[in-house]
N, C-alpha and C positions, 0 to 999 in steps of 0.2 A: 827759321823758327828757333827760339831759344830752347835750351835743354829744359824740359819740364820738371826734371828731378833735381835741378841744381840747388845747392845751398851756398849762398855767398858768405864770405868770412865776416866776422863781427866788425862793427865800426871801430875805428881806432880811438875815437873820442866818445866817451859815454856821457849821457846827460845826468844832471844831479838827480832827476827822478829815477833813472835806472839804478844809480848808486844807492839812493835811500831805500829803494824797494828790494835791494839785495839781489838784483838780476845780473850783476856784473861780478865776475870772480876777481879777486885782488890781483892775480897774475896778469889778467888782461889789461889792467891799468898800470901796474908798476914796472914790469920788466926788471931791469937792473939799475934803474935810475933812482937813487935814494931820495933825491930832492923831490922828484915827482911823487914817490910813494908818500913822503911826509905831507906833501900838499893834499894828496887824495885823502889821507887819513884825517887831516884837519877839516877838509870839506865834508867828509862823512859825519864828523862830530857836529858840525854846524847845521847839517841838513836834517829837517824834521823827518820822522818816519813816514812811510807812504800813507798810512792810515790818516795822517793829519792833512794830507794834500787834497783829498776829495771827500765828498759826503759819503760815498761808497769807497771801496778799495780800488776801484777801477773807474776811469772817467766815463766809458761807454761800453759796458760788458755784454750787452745783449741788444737785440734789434730795436727795442724801445727805451733804451737808456738805463741809467743807474738806478732809477726809482721805478722802472717798468711802467711808466706813464707818459712817455714821450717828452719829458722835460730834462734839461741839462742841470747839473749842479751849478749854483750861483758862481762859484769860483772858476769853473770851466767856461761859463758864459761871459765872464767879465772881459771887455775889450773886443768882443766879436764884431767884425765889420758889418755894416748895413748895406754897403755898396761895394761892387767890384767890377772890373772890366777886363775881359780876356785879351782884347786887342792891345791895350796899353800896358797890361800887366798889373794894373792897380789892384792891390790887395790879393793878388794871386801868388802865393808863396812858391808853389810848384805844381806841375802837372806830370803825371806818370801814365804813359800809354799801357794798356792791358791787352793780354791775349785771351781769347775766348769770350763767352757771354755769361751773364749772371745778374740777378737783381738782389742778391743778398746785401744787407746793410753792413758796412764795416763795423767791427767791434774793436775797442781801443783800450790798451793798457800797457804800461811799462814801455812807452815810447814806440809801440808798434800797432799797426792796423791789420786785422785779419778778416778775410772774406773769401768766398769761393767763386770759382768760374768753371765753365764747362765748354767743351766743343759744341758747336751748333747742333750736331747730330746726337749728342749725348754719349758718345762712345768713350770720352775721356773726361774725368772730373778732377779739378785741381783745388789747391788751397794756396792763397797768397798771404805773405807777411810783408808789410811795407814799413819802412822807417818813417815815423811821423815827422821828424825834423827835416829830412832831406828828400823824401819821396823815393829813396833807393829801394829796389826789390831785395829783400833779405832772403825770402823763400818763395819759390814758385814750384810747388811740388805736386806731381801726379799721384793721386790717392787711389782712384778706382778706374777700371776699364770695363766697359760693357759691350758685349758682342752685338746684342740686338735690343737696344733701348726702345721702349714703346713710343711711337710718334706723339708729339705734344698736341696736335690737332687744334692749335690756336697760335696767334701771333704775339701774345703778351707774355706767357710764362717761358721759363728756361729750365734747363737741367741743373741749375745752381741758384735756386731762389731762396731756400731756407738759409737763415743767417746763423753764424756761429754763436757760441756762448763762451765767454772767457772767464777763467778764474786765475788766481795768482800762479797756480801750478799746472794749469791745464787749458787747452783749447778743445772744445767739443765741436766737431764738424759733422754736418748731416746733409745727406742728399736723398732723403726719403728712403724708399725700399732699396735704392741702389747702394747704400752704404752709410754707416755711421762710424766715427772714430774719435778717440781721444788722442790728442797730440801733446808732446812736450813743447811748451811755449818758447823755449830757448832754441831748440834744435829742429823742431817740427817732426821729430821722430814719432812714429806711431806707437802708442802705449798699448792700445787694444783697438780692434775694429769688429764690426758686425755687418754681415751681408745676408743674414738669414731671417729678416723680419719682413714677411711678404705683404704686398699690397699692390694692386693695379691702380696707379694714380690716374691713368687715362689721359689727363690733360697736364700732367707733370706734377711733381711734388711742390709743396708750398709752406708746410707747417715747420716752424723753427723749434728746436729743442728748448727746454727750460731745465734749470738745475734747482732742485729742492733738497736741501741738506745733503744726504749721501746718494741721491738719485739723479739720474738724467732721464727726463720724461719726454717721450716721443709720441707724436700723434699720427695715426694712419686712418684717414677717412677716404678710402678708395671706392671703386665701383663693385669690388668683390668682397672686401673685408673692411670693417670699420672698428677700430679699437685704439686704446691708449696703452702704451707699454712703459714700464719703469725699469731702467738698468742700474746696476750698481756702478757708480761713477768711477770706482777704482779698478774694477775688473771687467766691466762691460757685460756681466751676466744678468739675465732677466730676473728681476725681483717679483714683479707682478704684471699681469695683463688684464685689462678690463675691456671686454667686448661691449659695444654699444647695445643698449636694450631698446633702441628706437623702433617704433612702428612707422616705416617710411610711407605707407599708404601709396605705394607705387607699383603694385603688382598688376600685370595685364591679364587678359582672359586666359592666357596659357600658364599663369602662375609664376611667371618670371618677371623680374624688375623691368619696367619700361625704360627705353633709351639705354639699354645695356647697363643700367644702374647709375646713369649719369646724375640722377636726382639725389643720390646718396653721398655725393662728394662734398668735401669741405677742405679748407686750407688753414684752419685756425691754429693759433699758438696759444696754449693755455696760460693761466696765471694762478698765483697762490695767495691765500689770505687766511689768517688765523681766525677761527670762529669757535667760541666757547671752549678754548683749550685744544682744538684740533685744527690741523692745516687742511683747508679745502683746496683741491685742485679744480679750478673753474675752467671747463673745456666746452667749446661751442662747436657742435657738429651740425650736420644736415637734419632738419626737422626737430631738433632738440638740443638744449644745452644742459650740462651736467655739473654737479659738484661731487667729486670723488674724495675719499680719504686719501691724502697724498702718500701716506705711509704704506697703505695696503691695497689701494685701488678699489676699495668697496664703494659702490654707488650710494651717495647720501641723499641727493635730491636731483630733480630734473624739472626743466621748464620746456614745454613743447611749443613749437612754432611751425610756420608753413614754408620756411625758406630753405635754401641750400647754398653751397659755395661760401659759407662763412669764412672770412679771412682775417678780420681784425681781432687782435687779442683783447681780453677784457681789461678795464681799469677799475680801480676800487676807490670809493670815497666813504669814509666812516664805515658803516656796516652794509654798504651797498656794493654789489657787483654789477657794473654797467657793461652791457653786452650788445653787440651788433649781430643780427641773425643772418646776414648775408643776402646775396642776390639783389636784383633790381628793386624788389619790393621789400627791402629789409626793414625790420623793426629795430628800434634802438630803445632799450629798456633797462630798468634797474631792478635787481632782485635783492630783496631784504634778506640778510643772512644773520641768523641767531640760532639758539639751541632748538627752536621749533621748526627750522628749515629742513624738513625731511619728507621724502616721497615726492609725489608730483605736486609742486607748489605753484603751478601756473595760475590758479584761481585765487591764491591766498597771499602770495609773497611778492607780487609786483608792486614796487613803490611808485613807478610811473612807466608809461609805455608810449613812445613816440612812433607813430605808424607811417608817417610820410616825410619826404624830404631828407632821407638818410643816406649816408655813405654806403658804397658797395664794397670798396677795396681798401680805402685809406683807414688806418688805425686812428682812433681819437687821441688827443693829448689832454691831460687833466692837470690844471694849474689853478691853485688857490680856490678850489670849489667850483671852478668853471670848466666845462668840457668844450674843447675846440674840435669840431667835426667838419671835415672837408669832403664834399661830394666829388664824384668822378668828373662832373662838368664845372667844377671850380666855384661852388658856393660854400663859403666858410660860415658855419653856424657857431654861435656861442650859446651854450645851454647850461642852466643851473644844475649842478650835479645832484643836489638834494631833491629838487622838485620836478626836474625835467622841463622847466619853463624855458622857452626860447628867448634869449636876451637880445640877440642881434643876428643879422644876416648880411654878409658882405660878398658881393660877386667879384671874384678874382679873375675869371676867365681862364681858358685853357682846359687841358685834359689831364687828370691826375691818377696815378697809381701809387706813387711814393706817398708815405704818410708825412704830415706836417710835424714839426717839433717846436717846442717852446724853449727859448734860451733867454734868461733875464726877462726883460719887458717886451720881447719881440717873438713873433712866430715866423718860421721859415717854411715855405711851401714850394716844392720843386715839381715842375710839370714835365710832360712828355716831350715838349719842344725845347727844353733846356733853360726855361725861365724860372728863376727863384724869386718869388714875391715875398717881401719882408713886410710884416704887419705889426703895428704897435698894438699890444694886447690890452688896450683901454676899452671901456664900454661907452660909446660904440667904438669898435676897432677902426684903425686907419692904416691904409697902405702908405708906407714911407719910401719904398724903393722896389724897382724891378730890375733884375740883373740877368743877363743873357750869357749862356755858354754855347759852344758850337754844337753840342749834341744834347739829346734828350735824356731824361732820367726816369727810371722806375725803381731804383734803390732809394731808400729813405736816407736822409742826411744823418751825420753824427757829429758830436762836439767833444772837444778835449782841449784843455789848456789855452783857451782863448782863440781857438781855431775851429772852423767849420770844414768838414770833409764831405765832398760831393762826388758820388760815383755816377758817371754818365755811362752811355752804352759801351764805350771803348776806353775810357780814361778815368783816372782818379785825380781830384783836385784838392789842394789845401788852400782854403781862403782864410787869410789872417792879416792883421795889421802888423806894423813894424815890430811891435813888442813881442809878438808870438811867432814871428818867422824864424 
């Protein structure tokens, strides 16, 4: 087994993206060769700044992409292959085998992919950094050790399911109540860490962190405690904590929650939107969804529902927050957000509510006013984001946990058997290719610089045409 704390030396040759973004120190490039220094200086002058290279500063900084809606920036999607073949190597730029288990989606920036992994029993939890050009392991670092992690009690989740969040100067890594840390993105050194945010996840953690201005916001919907916490992203200190105000309607005759509190669980990752001059944090929990003041944690509004196990993050269209309430009978609904959205708005501010045929685990993708929603059993629905009208339904087949993403004019959907179905996002949509890898996928795909990155159960692949290899 490889040393889990190893840190490999920097690459000898830096990409123009690394140089432009200021991620490479001059001495790493120049040495004592004056001609090489002069060339590098000339290259830096010719290379546009990093902000000009992507719609956001980073190609894929969070689990659902640069726009937090499951869509890639157009310049990153350009040239993305529609077909590949592992046996022949067609459009497979590299494959890197991984240690441990995890379903966290890779986040990408400055030529590196970051994601987490864990031992199958949860006693060790790691972070990976992979070179996007070569697939070389830059960091594989042990972050947390756990003497007695709680059994998962299911065959789907892992001890490394929450995805990282990437900023220019930070990587935020989260394993639920087992630990949260801010890392230096160059060295993977721990800047701060927290292991004192309690929650019995019962079936494993699943909520990813989000960054909002100077805060890292974490979600804990366990069987014993249900709350949202905001940490100062520079120091890791708690800024606020908001306990759920939900009436779960789950108490038995003995006054205790039924099923040990299992009906109180959720795995949701929140989202943020500006409403009437204030940033709302939209967070979906068991039995209710909430809008909090992102700066203070004060509850602004709530929508009650009858589901639990919410996992999909919200997406936003105009003044609508589009949310999935979770579980097998999930509702898919749009909440109207304006200055009047206050208190319990279940009966007043639902723009539309779809009660049947909804996803349970996959996050939706929102592209040009259309929501793409994929169910566990492989039915891809196209829904008008403004009205909730179903525009099309396409049966892909297969079983899905990973969320679909949209890149350019195509949608990529990866199933548990290792098949990626590529769909043209026309109306009606059309399947244009099915591509098979050796292992299945529960991690959602990511896109950067004309390449698709797929994390299977034991490996990471770069899928790219000749121009992006």
